[in-house]
C-alpha positions in Angstrom: -13.2 12.7 -12.6 -12.2 9.8 -14.8 -9.3 9.9 -17.3 -9.9 11.6 -20.6 -11.1 9.3 -23.5 -8.3 7.3 -25.1 -6.9 8.7 -28.3 -7.1 5.4 -30.2 -9.4 2.4 -30.3 -8.2 -0.4 -28.0 -8.7 -4.0 -27.0 -8.7 -5.1 -23.3 -5.9 -7.6 -22.5 -5.2 -7.5 -18.7 -6.9 -6.6 -15.5 -5.2 -6.2 -12.1 -7.3 -5.6 -9.0 -5.8 -4.7 -5.7 -8.1 -4.3 -2.7 -6.9 -3.4 0.7 -9.0 -3.1 3.8 -8.2 -2.1 7.3 -9.9 -3.5 10.4 -9.9 -2.6 14.1 -9.8 -5.7 16.2 -11.5 -6.1 19.6 -8.0 -6.7 21.2 -6.8 -3.2 20.2 -4.8 -4.3 17.3 -5.4 -3.6 13.6 -5.6 -6.0 10.6 -4.6 -4.8 7.2 -5.6 -7.2 4.4 -4.7 -7.0 0.8 -5.7 -9.1 -2.2 -4.1 -8.9 -5.6 -6.0 -10.5 -8.5 -4.6 -10.7 -12.1 -6.9 -11.8 -15.0 -6.6 -11.7 -18.7 -9.4 -10.7 -21.1 -8.1 -13.2 -23.8 -6.8 -16.7 -23.7 -3.4 -16.6 -22.1 -0.7 -19.2 -22.7 1.6 -19.9 -19.7 4.3 -22.5 -19.5 1.9 -24.4 -17.2 -1.1 -24.2 -19.6 -3.7 -21.9 -21.1 -5.8 -19.7 -18.8 -9.2 -18.7 -20.2 -10.4 -15.1 -20.2 -11.3 -14.1 -16.6 -9.6 -17.0 -15.0 -7.1 -15.8 -12.3 -3.4 -15.8 -13.1 -2.6 -14.5 -9.7 -4.8 -14.4 -6.6 -2.7 -13.6 -3.6 -3.4 -12.4 -0.2 -1.4 -10.8 2.6 -2.6 -9.7 6.1 -0.5 -7.8 8.6 -1.5 -7.1 12.1 -0.2 -3.9 13.6 -0.3 -2.2 17.0 -1.0 1.4 17.6 2.6 2.3 16.8 2.5 0.4 13.5 4.7 -2.4 14.7 3.8 -5.6 12.8 2.9 -8.3 15.4 1.6 -10.9 13.0 1.7 -11.6 9.2 0.2 -14.3 7.0 0.1 -14.8 3.2 -2.0 -17.1 1.0 -1.9 -17.9 -2.7 -5.1 -19.2 -4.3 -4.1 -18.9 -8.0 -0.6 -18.9 -9.4 1.1 -19.2 -12.8 3.3 -22.1 -11.6 1.1 -24.5 -9.6 3.0 -26.4 -6.9 5.7 -23.7 -6.7 4.5 -20.1 -6.2 2.6 -20.8 -2.9 5.7 -22.4 -1.3 7.1 -19.0 -0.4 4.0 -17.7 1.5 5.1 -18.9 5.0 8.2 -16.7 4.6 6.1 -13.6 4.9 6.0 -14.2 8.7 9.4 -12.5 8.6 7.4 -9.3 8.5 6.7 -9.7 12.2 8.9 -7.4 14.1 9.2 -4.8 11.4 7.4 -1.4 11.7 5.6 0.6 9.1 8.0 3.6 9.3 10.8 5.1 7.2 13.1 2.3 6.2 10.4 -0.3 6.0 10.4 -0.6 2.2 14.2 -1.2 2.1 13.9 -3.9 4.8 11.1 -5.6 2.8 13.3 -5.6 -0.3 16.2 -7.1 1.7 13.9 -9.9 3.0 11.9 -10.7 -0.1 13.8 -9.3 -3.1 14.4 -11.5 -6.1 14.1 -15.3 -5.5 13.7 -14.7 -1.7 10.0 -13.8 -2.2 7.0 -13.4 -4.5 7.0 -10.2 -6.5 3.2 -9.8 -6.1 3.0 -10.5 -2.3 6.1 -8.3 -1.8 4.3 -5.5 -3.7 1.3 -6.0 -1.4 3.6 -5.7 1.7 4.5 -2.2 0.6 0.9 -1.2 -0.1 -0.3 -2.6 3.2 2.2 -0.4 5.1 0.7 2.7 3.5 -2.8 1.4 4.2 -1.9 0.9 7.9 -1.2 4.6 8.2 -4.6 5.3 6.7 -6.3 2.7 8.9 -5.0 4.3 12.1 -5.7 7.8 10.9 -8.4 9.3 13.2 -8.0 6.6 15.8 -6.6 9.0 18.4 -3.0 7.9 18.1 -1.4 11.1 16.9 0.6 12.9 19.5 -0.3 16.6 19.2 3.3 17.6 20.1 4.8 15.6 17.2 4.9 16.7 13.6 2.1 14.9 11.7 3.6 12.0 9.8 2.1 13.0 6.5 3.8 16.4 6.3 6.6 16.6 3.7 5.5 13.2 2.2 3.9 14.7 -0.9 3.9 18.0 -2.8 0.5 19.1 -1.3 1.8 18.8 2.2 5.3 20.4 1.9 6.1 22.2 5.2 6.6 25.4 3.3 3.4 25.2 1.3 -0.1 26.7 1.5 -1.8 23.5 2.7 0.4 23.2 5.7 0.0 26.9 6.4 -3.7 26.5 6.4 -4.3 23.1 8.0 -1.2 22.7 10.1 0.0 26.3 10.9 2.1 25.1 13.8 4.3 23.2 11.4 4.4 25.7 8.6 8.0 26.5 7.6 7.4 28.8 4.6 8.4 32.5 4.3 5.5 33.7 2.1 2.6 35.2 4.0 -0.5 33.0 3.6 -4.1 34.0 4.0 -6.8 32.1 5.8 -7.6 30.1 2.7 -4.1 28.9 2.5 -3.2 30.9 -0.6 0.0 32.8 -0.9 -0.1 36.6 -1.3 2.6 36.3 -3.9 1.6 35.3 -7.4 
C-alpha cells in the first residue's frame, strides 16, 4: 500500500535511488552490489558548477564478496558521478579495508571507525551498512542456518521479539514469552 496522499501541493526537488542486488557465484561465494544515485529535478548549483535536472550528482557503487559465514573476502568501490570532480573518487580504493570484516554485530561500528568523517565517503559508507543487511537477505534460504542456533533475525525487530506471537508461531523452539499463544500466533490475553 502506498503512502497516503500528501496534505499540501508540492514540487519535486531531489531523487535518491539505492539499488542492492545479491548474487551467488559459481565459486561458492556471494557478491552483494549496491548503487547509490542522486539526481535533482531542478537546476542545482554546486561549487563545481550547475547540474541540470536529471543529471547525476552522485553515482557510486560498492560490491562486497562474502563467504557463507558473512566474512568479507573482497570489496571494491567505484564513483561515476560526484559533486567534486577529481576528488571524491580518490577515496574509493580505501574501501578494500572492508576485507576481513564480517557482517555481524559490531560491523557498523567498525565501518564508522574505518570510514567516518574525512576517512571515507559518506555515500559509499552508507552503502557499506546497507550491503551488510542485504548479505543476510542474500544468504537466507541458502541452507546455511544451523538448526541448533537461534535464528539471527530473532530479537532484531518488534515483530520478531522472542516473547512475541510471531516467534511463538513460527519459531516455537525459541519463544520466551509467558502468555499462552494459539496456533495462529495470537495471545489469549487481550
